[in-house]
C-alpha positions, 0 to 999 in steps of 0.5 A: 499500500505505502508504493501506491501512487495516489491517495484517495480519502474516504469521507463519508458514515459507514451506512453510506458506505455499505449502501454506495459501495459495492466489494469490486469497486471498492477494491478496483479502488483500494487498489490503485489508490490508498484508502482509509480502512471503511470497516473504520469509517466513524457512524458520523462522519465528522470534520476531525475524522475528514480532517486527518484522513485529508491531510494527504488525499490526491482526492476523496469522495464524498457524499449525504452525510459528509459536513462541509469542508472549512476554510481551513479544511482545504488548507490543511489538504494541499493536495489535495485535487479533485471532491467526488461528490456521490449525491447531487449538488455542492453547494452547501459543500464546499465553502466560497474560496475551494474555488480560488483553489487549483481542486476541482470538484465533481458531482453526481447529477445526472445519474441522479437524475434519472431515479428521479426521470423514472418517478417520475414515469412512475407517476405519471403513469400510475395517475393517469391510468387512476391506480391509486383510487382503483387501488382504494376502492378495492380495498373497500370492496367494489371492483369498478374497473374495466366497463365500470370505469366509464373511461375516465383513465388515460393514455400518455399519447397525445397529451401536452406535457410541460417540462419546466425546467430542463436541468439535468433531469429534465432532461431526462423527463424529457428524454424518458418521456418521448417513446410514448408519443405525448407532445413534450413542450419547455419553459426554461429561461436559460435554455435558447430554441437550438436547445430546445430543439436538440432535445425535441420539444418548443420552448415556450411563456412558464403561464404558456405551457402551465396553461395547456398543459395536461403534465407539468412537472417541474425541474427547476433549481433551487436558486432565489428567482425560482423561488415560488414560480407557481403561485396565485397568479400562474396556480388558477391556470392549471386546467381541470383534470391535469398531472400537477407533479413535483419531483424538486424541490419545495420553495419551488411552489406556493404551497397556500396558493396550490393547496387553494386550487386542489381544493377545488377539485379539477386537478391531481398533484403528486407531491414529493417535497414541500418547503419544509421538509417532512410538513405538519401532520396535518398540512393539507398534502397529507389530506387531500384526496387528489393528493398524492405525497411520498416522502421526496423519494424521487432522486439517488435513494433507489438499492441499485441506484446509490450503486452507481453514484459510489461507482462514478464515483471513483472512476472520475476519481481514478480518471482524474488522477490517471488520465487527467479526465472529468466527468462530470465537473461543476465549475463556479458558474454552474452553481446559480443552477443547480439543485 
């Protein structure tokens, strides 16, 4: 081990390490770099542990539960060249001074986007087919499917789908929905018509999207200019029979405004994120019959999806230390438009 060229610090707690690293991937990492033993990782990652592990590290791997880096931690890691973040957002992981160092940082937002997009697809299909209601009614002893359902369910083909935000997730949602023959439109003030054309979608204004879409799904970043993009002015525009989905961030929605419209019963909502989280026990999202509320499960929380996060982070470390290449680098100018 002493003869290995590189040192990589694993800065995730013990349980997280078990969920994101396979034995084969850890063996690959330890084959080309000296690493701190996974068996000795703490139950809760601490700044003190990080300081010792980073002292002469060339790279490190972080994830959910890793404390944010401080100026002191970065100053105490003079050899550090790469932070491979196995989770998504890095906004709270590094201090402003980090961006003036030679160290670089990657994240797994594009991989997590695949998980989120599959969750969106599941919510769309289950909601359009009325599976939530049919499940409840059969538990009550009813049998109101088939001809008795009066053809109230819908297929995705031909429906208007509005994607709000051309983020990693937004683009993945577009990709996963296109084979179903729906008409997809996108609202994103930072995306050019040329980029939208490359995605095979049309750019339209937010209010027009809300008013014309059979399915509305939010995928904008948690940025100040996105706070309450769904609000008392445009929530009333949601059409009767529409499906509204938020798997992005709770702060994107003025919940009072959305709840007011949901209480009319004219559309259905799938809510995976709230502001704050968790919502109060008596929150309307928990009680309204036309709302499916899930506990922030959309991204990065599948068993095999988590293993992909560790796998990709190790690849990033290997490729950068040995070849100078990074696939999913985060740069300072990207932060404003990231989750």
